[in-house]
C-alpha positions in Angstrom: 18.7 28.2 -27.1 19.6 26.4 -23.8 17.5 23.7 -22.2 16.0 23.3 -18.7 17.8 20.6 -16.6 15.9 18.0 -15.5 16.0 14.8 -13.8 15.8 11.4 -15.3 12.9 9.6 -13.8 14.8 6.7 -12.5 17.1 9.4 -10.7 13.9 10.9 -9.6 12.3 7.7 -8.3 15.7 6.2 -6.5 15.7 9.6 -5.0 12.6 8.9 -2.9 14.0 5.3 -2.5 16.8 7.4 -0.7 14.6 9.5 0.6 12.7 6.6 2.8 16.0 5.0 3.8 16.9 7.7 5.7 13.2 8.2 6.8 14.2 4.7 8.6 16.3 6.4 10.9 14.2 9.0 11.9 11.2 7.0 12.4 10.2 4.6 15.1 9.7 1.1 14.6 6.1 -0.3 14.4 3.9 -3.3 13.1 0.0 -4.5 13.3 -0.5 -8.2 13.4 -2.1 -10.1 10.1 -4.7 -12.8 10.5 -5.4 -14.6 7.1 -9.0 -14.3 6.6 -11.2 -15.9 3.6 -7.6 -16.4 1.8 -6.7 -12.8 2.3 -4.1 -11.2 4.6 -6.2 -8.5 6.4 -4.5 -5.9 9.4 -5.5 -6.4 12.6 -7.3 -3.4 14.0 -6.2 -1.8 17.1 -2.9 -4.4 17.2 -0.6 -1.8 16.7 2.4 -2.2 18.7 6.1 -0.7 18.7 9.1 -2.7 17.3 12.6 -2.0 17.3 13.6 -0.2 14.2 15.4 -1.4 11.4 17.5 1.5 9.6 18.2 0.8 6.3 21.6 1.2 5.4 23.7 1.9 2.3 23.8 -2.0 1.3 20.4 -2.5 1.3 19.3 0.7 -0.6 21.2 -1.2 -3.2 19.8 -4.2 -3.0 15.9 -2.6 -2.3 15.5 -2.4 -6.2 17.0 -5.9 -6.6 13.7 -7.2 -4.5 11.7 -4.7 -6.3 12.2 -6.2 -9.5 11.6 -9.8 -7.7 8.7 -8.8 -6.7 7.1 -6.8 -9.2 8.5 -9.7 -11.8 4.9 -10.6 -13.1 4.1 -6.8 -14.0 7.9 -6.5 -15.5 7.2 -9.5 -17.8 4.1 -8.1 -18.5 5.2 -4.9 -20.4 8.4 -7.1 -22.2 6.0 -9.0 -23.7 3.4 -6.7 -24.5 6.0 -4.9 -25.8 7.4 -7.9 -28.0 4.3 -9.0 -29.0 3.1 -5.5 -30.4 6.7 -5.2 -32.5 5.7 -8.0 -34.1 2.3 -6.9 -34.9 4.2 -3.6 -36.5 6.5 -5.9 -38.1 3.2 -7.3 -40.2 2.2 -3.7 -41.1 -1.3 -4.9 -39.9 -1.3 -1.8 -37.0 0.0 1.0 -39.2 -2.5 -0.2 -42.5 -5.4 -0.3 -39.3 -4.7 3.2 -38.5 -4.3 4.3 -42.0 -8.0 2.7 -42.9 -9.7 4.5 -39.8 -8.3 7.7 -40.5 -9.3 7.1 -44.1 -12.6 6.7 -42.9 -13.3 9.7 -40.5 -11.5 11.8 -43.3 -14.4 10.9 -45.5 -16.9 11.3 -42.6 -15.2 13.8 -40.6 -19.0 14.3 -38.7 -17.9 11.0 -37.0 -14.7 12.5 -35.6 -16.4 14.2 -32.6 -18.2 11.7 -31.0 -14.7 8.9 -31.6 -13.5 10.3 -27.9 -16.2 10.2 -26.0 -17.2 6.7 -27.2 -13.9 5.0 -27.1 -13.2 6.5 -23.7 -16.9 6.0 -22.4 -16.4 2.4 -23.4 -12.8 2.0 -21.3 -14.6 3.7 -18.3 -17.3 1.2 -18.4 -14.1 -1.1 -18.7 -12.4 0.0 -15.2 -16.3 0.6 -13.2 -16.9 -3.0 -13.8 -13.8 -5.6 -13.5 -11.1 -2.6 -12.6 -9.7 -2.7 -16.0 -6.2 -0.8 -15.2 -3.3 -3.3 -16.2 -5.7 -4.5 -19.7 -5.1 -1.0 -21.1 -1.6 -1.6 -21.9 -2.3 -3.5 -25.2 -4.2 -0.7 -26.7 -2.1 2.3 -25.7 -0.1 1.2 -28.3 -3.2 1.1 -31.1 -4.8 4.5 -29.7 -1.6 6.4 -29.9 -1.0 6.3 -33.8 -4.8 6.5 -34.5 -4.9 9.6 -32.4 -2.0 10.7 -34.3 -3.8 10.0 -37.7 -6.8 12.1 -36.8 -4.6 15.2 -36.1 -4.5 15.5 -32.5 -1.3 14.1 -30.4 0.4 10.9 -28.8 -1.3 12.9 -24.9 -4.7 12.0 -26.3 -3.9 8.4 -27.6 -2.5 7.4 -24.8 -5.7 9.0 -22.1 -8.7 7.7 -24.3 -7.6 4.3 -22.8 -6.2 5.1 -20.1 -7.9 8.0 -18.5 -10.8 6.3 -19.4 -10.6 3.2 -17.6 -8.7 5.3 -14.6 -11.9 7.7 -14.6 -14.1 4.1 -14.5 -12.0 3.0 -12.0 -12.5 5.9 -9.5 -16.4 6.0 -9.8 -16.7 2.2 -9.8 -19.7 0.5 -9.4 -18.9 -3.2 -9.9 -15.1 -3.3 -9.2 -14.5 -6.8 -7.4 -11.1 -6.3 -6.8 -11.5 -2.8 -5.2 -15.2 -2.0 -4.0 -16.0 -6.0 -3.4 -12.9 -6.7 -1.2 -13.2 -3.5 0.4 -16.6 -4.1 1.3 -15.8 -7.5 1.8 -13.2 -6.3 4.5 -15.9 -3.8 5.9 -18.2 -6.1 6.5 -21.0 -4.4 4.4 -23.4 -6.0 1.7 -21.8 -6.5 -1.9 -21.9 -3.6 -4.2 -24.0 -1.6 -1.2 -24.2 1.9 -2.4 -24.8 1.7 -5.5 -26.8 4.4 -6.6 -24.7 7.3 -5.4 -21.3 5.1 -7.1 -23.3 5.7 -10.1 -23.6 9.0 -10.0 -20.1 9.6 -9.3 -19.0 7.3 -12.2 -21.1 9.6 -14.4 -19.6 12.9 -13.0 -16.0 11.3 -13.1 -16.3 10.2 -16.7 -18.2 12.8 -17.9 -15.4 15.1 -16.6 -12.6 13.4 -17.4 -13.9 13.2 -21.3 -14.3 16.9 -21.1 -11.1 17.5 -20.2 -9.5 15.3 -23.2 -12.2 17.3 -25.6 -11.1 20.2 -25.0 -7.3 19.8 -24.4 -7.9 17.7 -28.3 -9.7 20.7 -29.7 -7.0 22.8 -28.6 -4.0 21.1 -30.2 -5.6 20.1 -33.4 -5.8 23.6 -34.0 -2.3 24.6 -32.9 -0.1 21.0 -33.1 2.9 23.1 -31.9 1.4 23.6 -28.6 1.7 20.2 -27.6 4.0 19.0 -25.1 5.1 16.1 -26.9 4.9 17.9 -30.4 8.9 16.9 -31.2 8.2 13.4 -29.9 5.1 13.1 -32.6 7.3 14.7 -35.6 9.6 11.4 -35.4 6.8 8.9 -34.8 4.4 10.5 -37.5 7.5 10.0 -39.6 7.9 6.5 -38.6 4.6 5.6 -38.5 4.1 7.1 -42.5 1.0 8.7 -41.1 1.5 11.3 -43.7 0.4 9.8 -46.6 -2.6 10.9 -48.7 -3.1 8.0 -50.4 -5.0 5.2 -48.8 -3.5 1.2 -50.0 -6.1 -0.7 -48.0 -5.2 -3.7 -46.2 -3.8 -6.9 -47.1 -5.5 -10.2 -46.3 -2.4 -11.4 -44.0 -3.0 -7.9 -42.4 -6.7 -8.8 -42.3 -6.2 -11.8 -40.7 -3.8 -10.8 -38.0 -5.8 -8.0 -36.6 -8.6 -10.9 -36.5 -6.3 -12.6 -34.0 -5.8 -9.4 -32.5 -9.4 -9.0 -31.8 -10.3 -12.5 -31.0 -7.8 -12.0 -28.0 -9.3 -9.3 -26.8 -12.6 -10.9 -26.6 -10.4 -13.9 -24.8 -9.0 -11.2 -22.4 -12.4 -9.7 -21.2 -14.0 -13.4 -21.0 -10.9 -14.5 -19.3 -11.0 -11.8 -16.7 -15.0 -11.5 -16.0 -15.3 -15.3 -16.0 -12.3 -16.5 -15.4 -10.5 -14.4 -12.7 -7.8 -13.6 -15.2 -4.9 -11.3 -14.4 -1.4 -10.2 -15.5 0.6 -13.7 -15.6 -2.2 -14.9 -18.0 -3.0 -12.0 -19.8 0.7 -12.1 -20.5 0.5 -15.9 -21.7 -2.3 -14.6 -23.9 0.2 -11.6 -25.5 2.8 -14.2 -25.9 0.4 -16.7 -27.7 -1.0 -13.7 -30.3 2.6 -12.5 -30.8 3.5 -15.8 -31.9 0.5 -16.5 -33.9 0.9 -13.0 -35.7 4.2 -13.7 -36.9 2.8 -16.7 -38.4 -0.5 -15.1 -40.2 1.3 -12.1 -41.0 3.8 -14.7 -43.3 7.1 -13.6 -40.9 9.7 -16.0 -40.8 10.3 -17.8 -37.5 13.8 -15.9 -37.3 11.9 -12.4 -38.5 9.3 -13.0 -35.3 11.4 -13.5 -33.1 14.3 -10.7 -34.0 11.1 -8.9 -34.1 9.8 -9.9 -30.5 13.7 -8.9 -29.0 13.3 -5.4 -30.7 9.9 -4.7 -29.1 11.2 -6.1 -25.4 14.6 -4.4 -25.9 12.1 -0.6 -26.3 11.0 -1.6 -22.9 14.0 -2.3 -20.6 13.7 1.3 -19.6 10.0 1.1 -18.4 11.3 -2.7 -16.3 14.0 -0.5 -14.7 11.3 2.2 -13.6 8.9 -0.2 -12.5 11.4 -2.1 -10.7 12.9 0.9 -9.0 9.5 2.4 -8.1 8.6 -1.0 -5.7 12.0 -0.8 -4.1 10.0 2.3 -2.1 7.8 0.0 -0.7 10.7 -2.4 -0.6 12.2 -0.1 2.1 9.0 1.0 3.4 8.1 -2.6 4.9 11.7 -3.6 6.0 12.3 -0.5 7.9 9.2 -1.4 9.8 7.9 1.9 8.9 5.0 2.0 6.5 2.7 0.4 9.3 3.8 3.4 11.3 3.0 6.0 8.6 -0.6 4.3 8.7 -1.4 4.1 12.4 0.1 8.1 13.3 -2.0 9.1 9.9 -5.4 6.9 11.2 -4.2 8.8 14.9 -4.9 12.2 13.2 -7.9 11.7 11.2 -9.7 10.4 14.8 -9.8 13.6 16.6 -11.5 15.4 13.5 -15.0 16.4 12.8 -16.9 13.7 10.2 -16.4 15.8 7.0 -13.1 16.2 7.6 -12.4 12.7 8.8 -13.9 11.2 5.7 -11.4 13.8 3.2 -8.7 13.0 5.3 -9.3 9.1 5.2 -9.4 9.9 1.0 -5.8 11.9 1.1 -4.4 8.8 3.6 -5.3 6.6 0.9 -3.6 8.4 -2.0 -0.4 8.8 0.5 -0.3 4.9 1.2 -1.2 4.4 -2.7 2.2 6.2 -3.4 3.5 2.8 -2.0 1.1 0.2 -2.5 -0.5 -0.2 -6.3 -2.8 -2.7 -5.9 -6.3 -2.1 -5.7 -6.7 -5.6 -3.2 -3.4 -5.0 -1.8 -4.4 -1.5 -0.7 -7.7 -2.4 0.4 -6.2 -5.6 2.6 -3.7 -3.3 4.5 -6.2 -0.4 5.0 -9.5 -1.1 5.4 -9.3 -3.0 8.3 -8.1 0.2 10.1 -10.0 2.5 8.2 -13.5 0.4 8.6 -13.4 0.6 12.5 -12.2 4.1 12.8 -15.4 5.2 10.6 -17.3 4.2 13.4 -15.0 6.2 16.0 -15.4 9.4 14.0 -18.8 9.5 13.3 -19.0 8.4 9.3 -20.5 5.5 8.1 -18.2 2.4 6.6 -19.7 2.9 3.4 -18.2 6.7 3.3 -14.9 4.9 4.4 -15.1 2.4 1.3 -15.5 5.3 -1.0 -12.5 7.4 0.0 -10.2 4.3 -0.6 -11.5 4.3 -4.0 -11.2 8.0 -4.9 -7.5 7.3 -2.9 -7.2 4.4 -5.6 -8.6 5.6 -9.1 -7.9 9.4 -9.1 -4.5 9.3 -7.7 -3.1 6.8 -9.3 -2.4 7.6 -12.9 0.1 10.8 -11.9 2.3 8.9 -9.5 5.8 7.6 -10.7 6.3 4.9 -8.3 2.8 3.2 -10.1 4.1 0.2 -12.1 1.0 0.8 -14.3 1.7 4.4 -15.4 4.7 4.0 -15.8 4.3 0.5 -18.1 1.9 3.1 -19.7 4.4 5.6 -20.4 6.6 3.6 -21.6 4.9 1.9 -24.2 3.3 5.6 -25.4 7.0 6.9 -25.0 6.1 10.0 -23.4 8.5 10.9 -20.4 6.5 11.0 -17.5 7.9 14.6 -16.3 5.3 15.6 -19.5 3.0 13.4 -18.4 2.8 15.2 -15.2 3.0 18.7 -16.3 0.1 18.2 -18.7 -2.0 15.7 -16.2 -1.6 18.2 -13.4 -4.5 20.6 -14.3 -6.7 17.6 -14.0 -5.7 16.2 -11.1 -6.0 19.3 -9.0 -9.5 19.5 -10.1 -10.2 15.7 -9.3 -8.6 16.4 -6.0 -11.2 18.7 -5.2 -14.1 16.6 -6.5 -13.3 13.6 -4.2 -13.2 16.2 -1.1 -16.7 17.9 -2.1 -18.3 14.3 -3.4 -17.7 13.5 0.3 -19.6 15.9 1.9 -23.4 14.2 1.0 -22.2 10.5 2.7 -22.0 12.3 5.9 -25.4 14.6 5.2 -27.4 12.0 3.7 -26.4 9.0 6.1 -25.3 7.1 3.1 -25.3 3.2 4.1 
């Protein structure tokens, strides 16, 4: 059978970079004045001015991925180090033994399986809602994919449990200091005000995402060949020896390695919540975990180094995608059109009915999110414009923060320009095109849910 023609993800992303470069020749240049306030660089409302355009030619187009690699170096290093660490864990046999052990437990007590997806996704959703769990889901993908396969699901389910679970909480965030906290600070709102409505949104978001995954998981368990990644999972199951009927148990070194992994996860949570850890600190933690796992798992130093190199090599494709995705922002910024787009979208919103204005803010945040994937960075870029704009169009600033929250949380998991999304899919071994087709129905649902949830704040004067 003739295979359908499809673009490689790298080709698709570089095509977008090229289109943005073309746009720099068409759109006029413009910029907002920036000011530093409380350590954050913010846009000054009403300061937009036209400047000479800076069209990006072939040289700039070819240079953009290089700059993208430099600007996204911390994310790329994070992905390479995690890939290396989990290859070391895999070589110790601890991951496979743990997955087989959990699968054996569930097979002996099948009544527990119905709680597996809702309980685990709720835990990750709480992480997304409380401390903005996003990059932190990457290590768990490499645990939950084989676990989901062992339970008769597919790698999409294994990826969705930590990644989409956290995304559901991120969109319905109640205490996330990196999105809601910063956005409310810029909008001059009391920190974490409006929490009651956000709690309702969190429940709706988490319940909806869990329902979507559970319905899909039930269908795939009944008919595995319907999975979009069925061919990939057959090979993955074979490599992980998940079809073995006998459970051999775990050796003592494997138990020690898993205990070390559990301890690292505790350190990760404490570090993020209490000490403000971000990608650099978490990457260092996993580098230490990789070294310790090799020693505890009784691998030689050379075997540990070789395993680490092999795991990092597997992530090179992901690193290339992340660097090229960042090139989109590089071209838009250097070409002086990023602020033009923000100004143009804000100008359109200013003439709308308040309800439609709030919904348009959400769409605008989604468009900006295509270029800017840092929650705090997007808040610093857009909220100085959106907060006073909310006053003009007749909606509360709290509603503007909510629109930002939705645009950052529910749209991000499907974007090929997101380093986190592409990193997660790279670790899971899932092509973005298949993820997009599978995720699209849920994405459409959450898009309309966001539009509907932005209506009550106007009706009930949400402050």
